[in-house]
C-alpha positions in Angstrom: -26.8 8.6 19.1 -29.7 6.8 18.0 -30.5 3.1 18.3 -30.4 2.8 14.7 -27.0 4.3 14.3 -25.5 2.0 17.1 -27.0 -0.8 15.3 -25.7 0.1 12.3 -22.1 0.9 13.6 -22.0 -2.5 15.3 -23.3 -4.4 12.2 -20.8 -2.7 10.3 -17.8 -3.6 12.3 -19.2 -7.2 12.0 -19.7 -7.0 8.5 -15.7 -6.1 8.1 -14.5 -8.2 10.7 -16.5 -11.2 8.8 -15.1 -9.9 5.5 -11.5 -10.0 6.6 -12.0 -13.2 8.6 -12.9 -14.7 5.0 -10.0 -13.4 3.4 -7.4 -14.6 6.0 -8.4 -17.7 6.7 -6.4 -20.5 5.9 -9.1 -23.2 6.3 -11.7 -23.2 3.1 -14.7 -24.2 5.5 -14.1 -21.3 8.1 -13.6 -18.8 4.9 -17.0 -20.2 3.8 -18.6 -19.7 7.3 -17.1 -16.3 7.4 -18.8 -15.5 4.3 -22.4 -16.8 5.3 -22.0 -14.9 8.5 -21.1 -11.6 6.1 -24.2 -12.5 4.0 -26.5 -12.5 7.2 -25.1 -9.1 8.4 -26.0 -7.7 5.0 -29.3 -9.0 5.3 -29.9 -7.2 8.6 -28.5 -4.2 7.0 -31.5 -4.8 4.4 -34.0 -4.7 7.2 -32.8 -1.8 8.7 -33.4 -0.2 5.4 -37.0 -1.4 5.6 -36.3 -3.9 2.7 -37.2 -7.3 4.1 -38.0 -9.3 1.0 -34.6 -8.6 -0.2 -33.3 -9.2 3.3 -34.9 -12.7 2.9 -33.9 -13.1 -0.6 -30.3 -12.6 0.7 -30.5 -15.1 3.3 -32.3 -17.9 1.2 -30.6 -17.7 -1.8 -26.9 -16.5 -0.9 -26.5 -17.8 2.5 -28.9 -21.0 1.8 -28.4 -22.2 -1.5 -25.3 -20.8 -3.0 -23.2 -21.4 0.4 -24.6 -24.9 0.8 -23.4 -25.4 -2.8 -19.7 -23.9 -2.0 -19.3 -26.2 1.1 -20.3 -29.4 -1.1 -17.8 -28.3 -3.5 -15.1 -27.7 -0.7 -16.0 -30.9 1.2 -16.0 -32.9 -2.4 -12.9 -31.6 -3.7 -10.9 -31.8 -0.1 -9.3 -28.8 -0.1 -9.8 -27.6 3.2 -6.9 -25.9 3.7 -5.5 -23.2 1.2 -1.9 -23.8 0.1 0.2 -21.3 -1.0 0.2 -21.6 -4.9 3.1 -21.2 -7.1 2.4 -17.6 -8.4 3.9 -16.2 -12.0 6.0 -13.5 -11.1 3.9 -10.8 -13.0 0.6 -11.6 -10.9 1.0 -9.6 -8.2 2.1 -6.0 -9.8 -0.8 -6.7 -12.1 -3.2 -7.3 -9.6 -2.0 -4.1 -7.7 -2.2 -2.2 -10.3 -5.6 -3.3 -11.2 -6.5 -3.1 -7.5 -5.4 0.8 -7.9 -7.2 1.4 -10.7 -10.4 0.1 -9.3 -9.9 2.1 -6.3 -9.2 5.4 -8.2 -12.4 4.6 -10.4 -14.6 4.0 -7.2 -13.3 7.2 -5.8 -14.0 9.4 -8.8 -17.7 7.7 -9.1 -18.4 8.3 -5.3 -17.2 12.0 -5.7 -18.7 12.6 -8.9 -22.2 11.6 -7.4 -22.0 13.4 -4.2 -23.7 16.6 -3.3 -22.5 19.8 -1.7 -23.3 18.6 1.7 -21.4 15.4 1.0 -24.4 13.0 0.9 -24.4 10.6 -2.2 -27.1 11.5 -4.7 -29.9 9.1 -5.3 -30.5 7.9 -8.9 -33.5 9.7 -10.3 -37.0 8.5 -9.4 -37.8 8.5 -13.3 -35.4 5.5 -14.0 -38.2 3.2 -12.4 -40.0 3.5 -15.3 -37.8 1.8 -18.1 -39.7 1.3 -21.5 -36.7 -0.1 -23.3 -33.8 -2.3 -22.8 -31.4 0.7 -24.1 -32.9 2.8 -21.3 -32.4 0.1 -19.2 -28.8 -0.3 -20.4 -28.0 3.3 -20.3 -29.2 3.4 -16.3 -27.1 0.6 -15.8 -24.0 1.9 -17.2 -24.6 5.6 -16.1 -26.0 5.4 -12.6 -25.1 2.0 -11.6 -21.7 1.9 -12.9 -19.9 1.2 -9.7 -22.2 -1.6 -8.1 -22.1 -3.2 -11.6 -18.3 -3.4 -11.9 -18.3 -4.4 -8.2 -20.8 -7.5 -9.0 -18.7 -8.5 -12.2 -15.3 -8.2 -10.2 -17.0 -11.0 -7.8 -18.7 -13.1 -10.2 -14.9 -13.2 -12.3 -12.9 -13.9 -8.8 -15.8 -16.8 -8.1 -15.0 -18.4 -11.9 -11.3 -18.0 -11.1 -11.3 -19.5 -7.8 -13.6 -22.5 -9.2 -11.1 -23.0 -11.9 -8.2 -23.1 -9.6 -9.6 -25.4 -7.4 -10.4 -27.8 -9.9 -7.0 -27.3 -11.6 -4.9 -30.6 -11.9 -0.8 -30.1 -11.9 1.1 -31.6 -14.3 1.9 -35.2 -13.9 -1.1 -35.6 -11.3 -3.8 -38.3 -11.8 -7.6 -38.1 -11.3 -8.6 -40.1 -8.2 
């Protein structure tokens, strides 16, 4: 085993552990701190791949600016501990069905891009010379569909989370 592989395996375990810690933490502040650690781990992955600018951008933009904003909102709203919401009965089955669809689509995209030696094919080098918006859109929705959908799901979850945090219950007054 090479040292790069050992560092990658250790970092992957840290990334998975911090992601799970973020998901299962009942305290919103701890959850945000787990997310910061996950962002730093991803930045180290970028360093291992030889992309120091993206790594520093990851730390500056996500772990710095965005997480400070998240922590500010958490502290401002005073929702340090997450209470169990009253979910509608159809929400959990719908979430499970949509999750299964997303996993099936992800597996299909990964397997359809795999080479016979089971390595994932990289996008064409000619895609870096896009002259028109149409070429860029076709590239985005054909070659980069899975990362695009993951990004859109993350943004949707962040938007729903912000709405849930600021939503008032019926009969509650603003203080």
